[in-house]
Backbone as a chain_set.jsonl record, in Angstrom:
{"seq": "MMKIAKEFKWEMGHRLPFHKGKCKNLHGHTYRCMVEIDGTPDENGMVLDYYELKRIIDPIIEEMDHSFMVCSKDAELMNILKSLETKTVVVDFDSTAENICLYLLDRIKKAGLPENIKKVKVRVLETENSYAEDELSLR", "coords": {"N": [[-48.172, 96.035, -201.305], [-45.022, 94.59, -200.531], [-42.3, 93.218, -198.466], [-38.718, 92.79, -198.48], [-35.558, 91.357, -197.515], [-32.094, 91.568, -196.995], [-28.923, 90.22, -195.551], [-26.063, 92.131, -194.749], [-22.568, 92.057, -193.956], [-19.418, 93.182, -192.674], [-16.0, 93.981, -191.595], [-14.836, 96.318, -189.416], [-13.021, 99.083, -187.617], [-13.046, 101.632, -185.236], [-13.4, 104.466, -183.17], [-14.959, 106.416, -180.256], [-14.364, 109.139, -179.095], [-15.591, 110.712, -177.318], [-16.684, 109.226, -175.691], [-17.233, 107.852, -172.335], [-16.19, 105.388, -171.494], [-15.091, 102.217, -172.264], [-15.096, 102.499, -175.395], [-14.04, 104.676, -176.049], [-11.281, 103.876, -176.972], [-9.444, 102.76, -179.353], [-10.791, 100.286, -181.413], [-12.632, 97.391, -182.731], [-15.484, 95.965, -184.566], [-17.31, 93.269, -185.992], [-19.485, 94.073, -187.979], [-22.83, 93.673, -188.812], [-25.616, 94.279, -191.002], [-28.908, 94.644, -191.831], [-30.638, 95.228, -194.421], [-33.877, 96.282, -195.495], [-36.243, 96.301, -197.639], [-39.238, 97.925, -198.896], [-41.882, 97.735, -201.525], [-43.624, 97.56, -204.533], [-44.53, 94.617, -205.89], [-43.072, 93.44, -209.2], [-44.195, 92.442, -212.422], [-43.453, 89.704, -212.135], [-43.888, 89.12, -209.756], [-41.841, 89.97, -208.03], [-40.181, 92.165, -205.804], [-37.311, 93.14, -205.909], [-34.71, 91.804, -207.333], [-32.657, 89.735, -205.381], [-30.226, 89.677, -206.328], [-29.845, 92.187, -207.296], [-30.076, 93.685, -205.355], [-27.828, 93.262, -203.52], [-25.908, 94.031, -205.47], [-26.411, 96.885, -205.21], [-26.023, 97.428, -202.778], [-23.546, 96.146, -202.002], [-20.806, 97.639, -202.791], [-21.094, 99.712, -201.457], [-20.618, 98.779, -198.545], [-18.172, 97.1, -199.104], [-16.464, 99.665, -198.893], [-16.429, 100.178, -196.549], [-15.68, 97.789, -195.397], [-12.766, 96.278, -193.338], [-11.844, 98.61, -192.79], [-10.887, 101.875, -191.157], [-13.44, 103.825, -189.408], [-13.404, 107.06, -189.188], [-13.935, 110.252, -187.631], [-14.186, 113.558, -189.147], [-13.54, 115.647, -187.7], [-11.776, 114.611, -185.703], [-8.58, 115.098, -185.639], [-6.169, 114.401, -184.854], [-6.07, 111.487, -184.712], [-6.746, 111.071, -187.508], [-4.209, 111.727, -188.43], [-2.783, 109.997, -187.674], [-3.58, 107.625, -188.817], [-3.283, 108.074, -191.442], [-0.495, 108.149, -191.796], [-0.022, 105.583, -191.284], [-0.974, 104.45, -193.446], [-3.604, 103.544, -193.812], [-6.584, 102.039, -194.612], [-9.566, 104.158, -194.626], [-12.384, 105.192, -193.73], [-13.857, 108.477, -193.998], [-15.729, 110.426, -192.271], [-18.361, 112.917, -191.249], [-19.249, 112.776, -188.455], [-19.588, 111.244, -185.24], [-18.616, 108.054, -185.111], [-21.167, 106.288, -184.002], [-23.361, 103.256, -183.763], [-25.749, 104.19, -184.418], [-25.233, 106.431, -185.937], [-23.884, 105.501, -187.946], [-26.074, 104.02, -189.127], [-27.781, 105.791, -190.22], [-25.986, 106.791, -192.015], [-25.59, 104.77, -193.689], [-28.297, 104.528, -194.632], [-28.484, 106.841, -196.212], [-26.588, 106.35, -198.117], [-27.571, 104.555, -199.493], [-30.138, 105.35, -200.408], [-28.81, 107.605, -202.258], [-27.843, 105.571, -204.04], [-29.56, 105.019, -205.877], [-32.227, 103.492, -206.209], [-34.837, 101.185, -207.433], [-37.879, 102.608, -209.042], [-40.06, 101.558, -207.912], [-39.721, 100.885, -205.292], [-40.243, 101.705, -202.148], [-39.847, 102.467, -199.347], [-36.974, 102.175, -197.21], [-35.335, 100.246, -194.566], [-33.126, 100.159, -192.406], [-30.812, 98.33, -190.452], [-28.536, 98.166, -188.151], [-26.129, 96.125, -186.596], [-24.101, 96.234, -184.409], [-23.02, 94.634, -182.386], [-23.716, 90.96, -181.344], [-25.875, 91.431, -180.009], [-26.968, 93.966, -179.87], [-28.275, 96.916, -181.509], [-28.88, 99.488, -183.711], [-31.356, 101.106, -185.78], [-33.267, 102.194, -188.25], [-35.851, 104.028, -190.469], [-36.364, 104.959, -194.029], [-38.554, 106.864, -196.067], [-39.18, 106.825, -199.447], [-40.819, 107.681, -201.661]], "CA": [[-46.542, 96.31, -200.568], [-44.311, 93.358, -199.882], [-40.949, 93.353, -197.967], [-37.759, 91.534, -198.814], [-34.25, 91.469, -196.91], [-30.747, 90.923, -197.155], [-28.195, 90.811, -194.44], [-24.687, 92.286, -195.294], [-21.556, 91.756, -192.995], [-17.994, 93.762, -192.633], [-15.165, 94.448, -190.332], [-14.531, 97.709, -189.163], [-12.28, 99.775, -186.607], [-13.678, 102.933, -185.029], [-13.372, 104.93, -181.779], [-15.764, 107.368, -179.832], [-13.543, 110.125, -178.369], [-16.295, 111.432, -176.31], [-16.986, 108.072, -174.876], [-16.532, 107.787, -171.027], [-16.182, 104.038, -171.05], [-14.026, 101.714, -173.017], [-15.494, 102.852, -176.562], [-12.998, 105.666, -176.445], [-10.092, 103.449, -177.49], [-9.369, 102.384, -180.553], [-11.319, 98.912, -181.499], [-13.243, 97.076, -183.923], [-16.57, 95.214, -184.482], [-18.078, 92.528, -186.901], [-20.663, 94.757, -188.213], [-23.704, 93.398, -189.599], [-26.66, 95.235, -191.135], [-30.141, 93.925, -192.663], [-31.526, 96.07, -195.31], [-35.239, 95.803, -195.728], [-37.094, 97.131, -198.398], [-40.851, 97.759, -199.219], [-41.949, 97.978, -202.667], [-44.795, 96.91, -205.367], [-43.85, 93.52, -206.616], [-43.662, 93.573, -210.28], [-45.32, 91.46, -212.981], [-42.878, 88.444, -211.982], [-43.848, 89.032, -208.382], [-40.384, 90.369, -207.374], [-39.84, 93.605, -205.35], [-36.425, 93.37, -206.171], [-34.112, 90.553, -207.14], [-31.579, 89.553, -204.591], [-28.798, 89.854, -206.79], [-29.777, 93.558, -207.582], [-29.784, 94.344, -203.988], [-26.596, 92.823, -203.322], [-25.056, 95.053, -206.45], [-26.258, 98.177, -204.907], [-25.442, 97.572, -201.26], [-21.966, 95.57, -201.97], [-19.847, 98.835, -203.032], [-21.027, 100.652, -200.19], [-19.913, 97.852, -197.592], [-16.933, 96.877, -199.28], [-15.962, 100.755, -198.843], [-16.242, 100.022, -194.95], [-14.878, 96.543, -194.619], [-11.655, 96.157, -193.023], [-11.372, 99.952, -192.762], [-10.988, 102.42, -189.992], [-14.182, 104.942, -189.803], [-12.829, 108.17, -188.366], [-14.753, 111.525, -187.957], [-13.314, 114.408, -189.73], [-12.716, 116.554, -186.643], [-10.482, 113.799, -185.112], [-7.462, 115.491, -186.313], [-5.235, 113.526, -184.44], [-6.201, 110.184, -185.319], [-6.54, 111.06, -188.857], [-3.1, 112.2, -189.006], [-1.936, 108.304, -187.564], [-4.122, 106.535, -190.057], [-2.788, 108.678, -192.679], [0.869, 107.912, -191.703], [-0.098, 103.9, -191.453], [-1.399, 104.351, -194.717], [-4.456, 102.666, -193.498], [-7.923, 102.343, -195.406], [-10.257, 104.612, -193.649], [-13.856, 105.949, -194.298], [-13.881, 109.589, -193.239], [-17.17, 110.734, -192.283], [-18.527, 113.944, -190.575], [-19.887, 112.4, -187.401], [-18.929, 110.156, -184.495], [-19.363, 106.747, -185.609], [-22.045, 105.344, -183.505], [-24.311, 102.51, -184.467], [-26.938, 105.038, -184.851], [-24.861, 107.449, -187.087], [-23.639, 104.366, -189.18], [-27.194, 103.332, -189.89], [-28.238, 106.855, -190.979], [-24.955, 106.929, -193.018], [-25.977, 103.754, -194.763], [-29.713, 104.75, -195.332], [-28.46, 108.008, -196.958], [-25.815, 106.118, -199.087], [-28.579, 103.697, -199.992], [-30.922, 106.529, -201.153], [-28.233, 108.072, -203.214], [-27.372, 104.842, -204.805], [-30.674, 105.026, -206.599], [-33.137, 102.147, -205.764], [-35.964, 101.268, -208.683], [-39.333, 103.489, -208.624], [-41.12, 100.504, -207.193], [-39.38, 100.775, -203.895], [-41.25, 102.809, -201.628], [-39.272, 102.445, -198.086], [-35.689, 101.465, -196.937], [-34.919, 100.272, -193.3], [-31.504, 99.239, -191.905], [-30.614, 97.572, -188.997], [-26.845, 98.055, -188.032], [-25.708, 95.179, -185.345], [-22.654, 96.387, -183.41], [-22.555, 93.308, -181.685], [-24.852, 89.935, -181.628], [-27.302, 91.938, -179.413], [-27.218, 95.3, -179.805], [-28.373, 97.39, -182.827], [-29.925, 100.74, -184.009], [-32.42, 100.702, -186.891], [-34.296, 103.571, -188.777], [-36.15, 103.9, -191.963], [-36.247, 106.359, -194.741], [-39.89, 106.505, -197.014], [-38.396, 107.366, -200.6], [-41.792, 108.266, -202.311]], "C": [[-46.122, 94.927, -200.107], [-42.865, 93.897, -199.678], [-39.955, 92.306, -198.213], [-36.348, 92.222, -198.05], [-33.385, 91.096, -197.262], [-29.834, 91.154, -195.92], [-26.468, 90.877, -195.143], [-23.812, 92.319, -193.685], [-20.03, 92.59, -193.507], [-17.353, 93.927, -191.373], [-14.578, 95.69, -190.437], [-14.294, 98.285, -187.781], [-13.262, 101.249, -186.356], [-13.365, 103.328, -183.656], [-14.334, 106.064, -181.384], [-14.957, 108.262, -178.855], [-14.334, 110.692, -177.16], [-16.728, 110.458, -175.322], [-16.376, 107.848, -173.306], [-16.226, 106.312, -170.585], [-14.909, 103.539, -172.305], [-14.084, 101.867, -174.678], [-14.678, 103.957, -176.942], [-11.751, 105.333, -176.958], [-10.418, 102.957, -178.71], [-9.946, 100.766, -180.733], [-12.277, 98.624, -182.421], [-14.42, 96.247, -183.511], [-16.604, 94.26, -185.911], [-19.22, 92.917, -186.969], [-21.458, 93.684, -188.994], [-24.994, 94.429, -189.834], [-28.002, 94.459, -192.136], [-30.708, 95.109, -192.941], [-32.613, 95.411, -195.766], [-35.92, 96.721, -196.624], [-38.444, 96.798, -198.72], [-40.95, 98.562, -200.548], [-43.409, 97.22, -203.272], [-43.714, 95.73, -205.857], [-44.058, 93.756, -208.149], [-44.125, 92.295, -211.212], [-44.911, 89.989, -212.77], [-43.241, 88.155, -210.491], [-42.694, 89.264, -207.401], [-40.521, 91.819, -207.217], [-38.975, 94.026, -206.164], [-35.552, 92.179, -206.225], [-33.151, 90.507, -206.329], [-30.467, 90.048, -204.984], [-28.721, 91.332, -207.035], [-29.746, 94.301, -206.317], [-28.404, 94.152, -203.567], [-25.818, 93.812, -204.462], [-25.548, 96.286, -205.936], [-25.877, 98.317, -203.48], [-23.974, 97.17, -201.234], [-21.187, 96.581, -202.046], [-19.918, 99.546, -201.528], [-20.42, 99.95, -198.766], [-18.47, 97.412, -197.764], [-15.774, 97.994, -199.007], [-15.334, 100.354, -197.448], [-15.476, 98.82, -194.454], [-13.466, 96.573, -194.613], [-10.942, 97.463, -193.371], [-11.476, 100.433, -191.362], [-12.137, 103.73, -190.059], [-13.83, 105.857, -188.737], [-13.754, 109.568, -188.53], [-13.647, 112.428, -188.181], [-12.438, 115.607, -188.867], [-11.825, 115.882, -185.787], [-9.265, 113.68, -185.738], [-6.429, 114.444, -185.948], [-5.122, 112.092, -184.668], [-6.107, 110.078, -186.732], [-5.321, 111.247, -189.216], [-2.365, 110.514, -188.741], [-2.449, 107.686, -188.38], [-3.529, 106.928, -191.441], [-1.095, 108.327, -192.797], [1.194, 106.235, -191.685], [-0.572, 103.684, -192.842], [-2.674, 103.297, -194.783], [-5.997, 103.018, -194.007], [-8.668, 102.897, -194.191], [-11.474, 105.046, -194.417], [-13.93, 107.15, -193.465], [-15.142, 110.131, -193.117], [-17.348, 112.217, -191.132], [-19.164, 113.891, -189.227], [-19.271, 111.275, -186.482], [-19.398, 108.781, -184.898], [-20.051, 105.575, -184.527], [-22.806, 104.355, -184.065], [-25.225, 103.494, -185.146], [-26.768, 105.899, -186.003], [-24.576, 106.531, -188.288], [-25.119, 104.158, -189.949], [-27.812, 104.537, -190.384], [-27.236, 107.151, -192.142], [-25.356, 106.042, -193.962], [-27.347, 104.054, -195.691], [-29.394, 105.697, -196.393], [-27.536, 107.521, -198.312], [-26.735, 104.984, -200.034], [-29.793, 104.256, -201.053], [-30.225, 106.882, -202.412], [-27.898, 106.903, -204.181], [-28.712, 104.423, -206.111], [-31.429, 103.605, -206.975], [-34.386, 102.269, -207.189], [-37.152, 102.374, -208.136], [-40.216, 102.712, -207.655], [-41.122, 100.42, -205.819], [-39.894, 101.939, -203.367], [-40.531, 103.209, -200.089], [-38.132, 101.471, -197.997], [-35.847, 101.319, -195.485], [-33.663, 99.527, -193.326], [-31.47, 99.347, -190.768], [-28.93, 97.291, -188.979], [-26.755, 97.237, -186.49], [-24.183, 95.293, -185.173], [-21.98, 95.399, -182.719], [-23.732, 92.201, -181.969], [-26.092, 90.469, -181.167], [-27.411, 93.066, -179.266], [-27.185, 96.259, -181.182], [-29.086, 98.83, -182.705], [-30.167, 100.351, -185.539], [-33.381, 102.229, -186.828], [-34.341, 103.096, -190.036], [-36.292, 105.239, -192.741], [-37.704, 106.003, -195.927], [-39.087, 107.302, -198.323], [-39.539, 108.035, -201.47], [-43.082, 108.289, -201.794]], "O": [[-46.831, 94.232, -199.38], [-42.308, 94.729, -200.394], [-40.24, 91.109, -198.176], [-36.147, 93.436, -198.037], [-33.501, 90.121, -198.005], [-29.958, 92.202, -195.287], [-25.871, 90.014, -195.787], [-24.319, 92.545, -192.587], [-19.66, 92.531, -194.679], [-17.931, 94.004, -190.289], [-13.914, 96.079, -191.398], [-15.1, 98.101, -186.869], [-14.011, 101.759, -187.189], [-13.03, 102.402, -182.918], [-14.564, 106.799, -182.344], [-15.011, 107.914, -177.675], [-13.764, 111.083, -176.141], [-17.11, 110.815, -174.208], [-15.168, 107.691, -173.126], [-16.028, 106.065, -169.395], [-14.139, 104.235, -172.965], [-13.142, 101.372, -175.297], [-14.587, 104.223, -178.14], [-11.037, 106.234, -177.399], [-11.575, 102.75, -179.076], [-9.346, 99.977, -180.002], [-12.824, 99.576, -182.979], [-14.502, 95.821, -182.359], [-15.894, 94.605, -186.856], [-20.101, 92.415, -186.271], [-20.876, 92.891, -189.735], [-25.325, 95.253, -188.981], [-27.745, 93.761, -193.117], [-31.178, 95.907, -192.129], [-32.586, 94.304, -196.304], [-36.126, 97.887, -196.287], [-38.837, 95.636, -198.825], [-40.397, 99.639, -200.774], [-44.121, 96.476, -202.597], [-42.516, 95.846, -206.113], [-45.138, 94.244, -208.478], [-44.39, 91.221, -210.673], [-45.685, 89.083, -213.081], [-42.941, 87.065, -210.002], [-42.627, 88.843, -206.246], [-40.86, 92.597, -208.11], [-39.201, 94.896, -207.005], [-35.565, 91.461, -205.225], [-32.472, 91.521, -206.493], [-29.733, 90.741, -204.279], [-27.594, 91.826, -207.004], [-29.397, 95.481, -206.28], [-27.845, 95.192, -203.219], [-24.902, 94.425, -203.914], [-24.79, 97.126, -206.422], [-25.413, 99.386, -203.083], [-23.2, 97.791, -200.506], [-20.528, 96.55, -201.007], [-19.01, 99.812, -200.74], [-19.786, 100.653, -197.98], [-17.675, 97.343, -196.827], [-14.581, 97.71, -198.897], [-14.133, 100.225, -197.208], [-14.807, 98.772, -193.422], [-12.856, 96.839, -195.649], [-9.879, 97.57, -193.981], [-11.978, 99.751, -190.468], [-11.779, 104.684, -190.749], [-13.918, 105.549, -187.549], [-14.227, 109.833, -189.635], [-12.518, 112.319, -187.703], [-11.377, 116.195, -189.08], [-11.072, 116.573, -185.101], [-8.819, 112.66, -186.264], [-5.928, 113.71, -186.8], [-4.01, 111.58, -184.805], [-5.484, 109.145, -187.239], [-5.098, 110.973, -190.395], [-1.571, 109.992, -189.524], [-1.651, 106.92, -188.921], [-3.354, 106.142, -192.372], [-0.558, 108.27, -193.903], [2.271, 105.709, -191.965], [-0.482, 102.541, -193.29], [-2.752, 102.398, -195.621], [-6.511, 104.119, -193.813], [-8.577, 102.429, -193.056], [-11.472, 105.217, -195.636], [-14.061, 106.985, -192.253], [-15.679, 110.297, -194.212], [-16.471, 112.46, -190.302], [-19.638, 114.946, -188.807], [-18.5, 110.452, -186.975], [-20.599, 108.521, -184.975], [-19.66, 104.432, -184.292], [-22.999, 104.654, -185.243], [-25.372, 103.521, -186.368], [-27.626, 106.159, -186.847], [-24.972, 106.773, -189.429], [-25.237, 104.146, -191.174], [-28.631, 104.211, -191.243], [-27.645, 107.717, -193.155], [-25.499, 106.462, -195.11], [-27.503, 103.915, -196.904], [-29.925, 105.509, -197.487], [-27.652, 108.11, -199.387], [-26.447, 104.713, -201.199], [-30.206, 103.766, -202.103], [-30.73, 106.622, -203.504], [-27.63, 107.315, -205.31], [-28.591, 103.615, -207.033], [-31.15, 102.85, -207.907], [-34.674, 103.319, -207.763], [-37.218, 102.832, -206.995], [-40.94, 103.201, -206.787], [-42.076, 100.039, -205.14], [-39.993, 103.006, -203.973], [-40.735, 104.363, -199.712], [-38.131, 100.333, -198.465], [-36.5, 102.225, -194.967], [-33.287, 98.592, -194.032], [-31.957, 100.232, -190.064], [-28.289, 96.452, -189.613], [-27.237, 97.691, -185.453], [-23.301, 94.603, -185.684], [-20.776, 95.28, -182.49], [-24.634, 92.5, -182.752], [-27.182, 90.175, -181.658], [-28.119, 93.357, -178.303], [-26.154, 96.328, -181.851], [-29.74, 99.191, -181.727], [-29.511, 99.614, -186.274], [-33.884, 102.944, -185.961], [-33.616, 102.315, -190.652], [-36.33, 106.355, -192.223], [-37.758, 104.926, -196.521], [-38.441, 108.326, -198.103], [-39.163, 109.048, -202.059], [-43.987, 108.843, -202.417]]}, "num_chains": 1, "name": "protein.A"}
């Protein structure tokens, strides 16, 4: 088994309505995520070409970049964002770093990684020193 990783970055707004502090307000972050995959190298010694990894991940990141992630249960904010014709990513969870990490893992799994990939790990950095991380075994 061999690991490779690539970092991705996007700008996104959100809010956490349940939060007792500042995060209940509308705000945004420069998010970064590190996508790490474990797999068996091919006959050329590559787990996956970095270009191919980028091709798989970039559309997911592009959906979120310069958007506002909003929980479908947040009807008031959904209406405001719709009236502003703002790019949104509507999800069924509160947009914590932990939930965004799980969302990315699910999206990557559904994107169809090659058979030689056995595990995917995603680390989502909400700030330069705060992150959530989880991994998923594929086979």
